[in-house]
N, C-alpha and C positions, 0 to 999 in steps of 0.2 A: 642896151634898147633896143627893140625892134625897127628895123625899116620898113618902108613901105610896102617894099615887095614882100619881105619876111609876113607882113601881116597879112599880106591879101593871099598868101599860099596858107597859112594857119586858118582863115577863114574859111577859105575852100576845103580845105579837111575837115574843119567841122561842120559844112553843110553836108559832104558827104558822107560824113558819120549819122548825121541826123535824119538824113535819107536810108541809110541802112537799118537804122534803129525804126524809122515808120514802118519800112517792108517786113521787118521780123515782129514788129506788132501786129500788122495785118496778117501775117502766119499763123501766129498764134492764136487770134481771133478765129481763123477759118478751121484750126484743129478744135481748138475748143468747142466750135458750133457742133462738129461733126461725133465728137466725143459724148456731147448731149445727145444726137441722135442714136448713138450705139447704145448708150445708156438707156435710153428708152425701150429700143429693142431688146435688151437683154432681160428687161423687166419684163417684157410682157413673155419672153421664154420662160423667163422663171416662174410665172405665174402659171403657165401650162404645164410645167416639170413637176409643180406643187399639187396641182390637179391629178396628175398622171399618178403620183407618188400616192395620194388619197384614194385613187381607184384601186390601186395594186394594196396598197398595205392596211386599209380599212378593215377593222375586226367585226364590227358590229353591221346589223342591216336593219336600221330604223325603218320603219315603214308606216304611213300614214294611213290609216285604217278608219273605215266610217262602218260602225256595228249595224248590219241589216235589221236588226231587231227594234232600235233606240235611236239609229242615226247620231250617236255620238262620233263625234270625230276624235282618235285619240293617235297617239305615236307608241309603237312596239316595237322590240327590237324580238325579229321572228327568226334569228338563226336555229336550225335546225327545230324548228317547233311544229307541228302538224296542226296545232289549237292552239289559240288565247281567249282569254276570258274578257269581255267588258267590264272595263273597270265602272260605268254607271250603272248599266241593268244585271251583271253578274251573268250574263249568258254565253255559252261557251261557241266561238266562231273557228269554224272549220277553214284551215287556209287549204285552197286548193294550187298546189302545186306542180299540176299537169303543163306539159309542153300546147300552148296553144301555137297552131299554125301560123296565126297571123300577127303574131310577135316576132319581130326581127331581132331578139336580144338586146337592142339600144332603150338606154331610158333616155337619151339626149344628152347626159352628161359626162360619159365618159371619155378619153381622149385616145383611145386606142383600138377603136373598132373601125369596121368599113363603113360606117353608114353616113360619115362626112361631119360627125357633131364636134369633132377636133380641129377641124380644119380653120375653125374662127381666127385662132391665132396665126397662121398663116397668113390670112387677109391680113390681120392688123398689122404684122411685118410687111408686106408687100406694099401697103397703104404707107409707111412710112419711107419705105423705097422710092416710090411716087413723088414724096415730098421734096427731096433730095438723089438727084441721079447719080451724082459723086460721091456720095457715101457707102 
């Protein structure tokens, strides 16, 4: 049987172990919180990379076209075409591929040009960084 002094020492050791478990649990919670923030950042980057892949590997060039004769809106793949036929009025629409001096080459959806259209994902990452400076 334990005497009073042994019992007090045992209780003290149990309290020390409980304190260490509380510290470990708090640290684990902190790590889980930071991991969630990192996962959110990774998701933002993955979405951007997916957009870049679509920009690079997309084989078709579907365009929304408005027929100048009947004002019908339709979508057509205009790859290597100089003209297309309106599905409504059957008129031939000539496609003008001349370089327009006011056109800067950016449709606003690419991720790899110099026109800042791909910077939105950098801003989203910075917003996450602003929310947690330690992560």
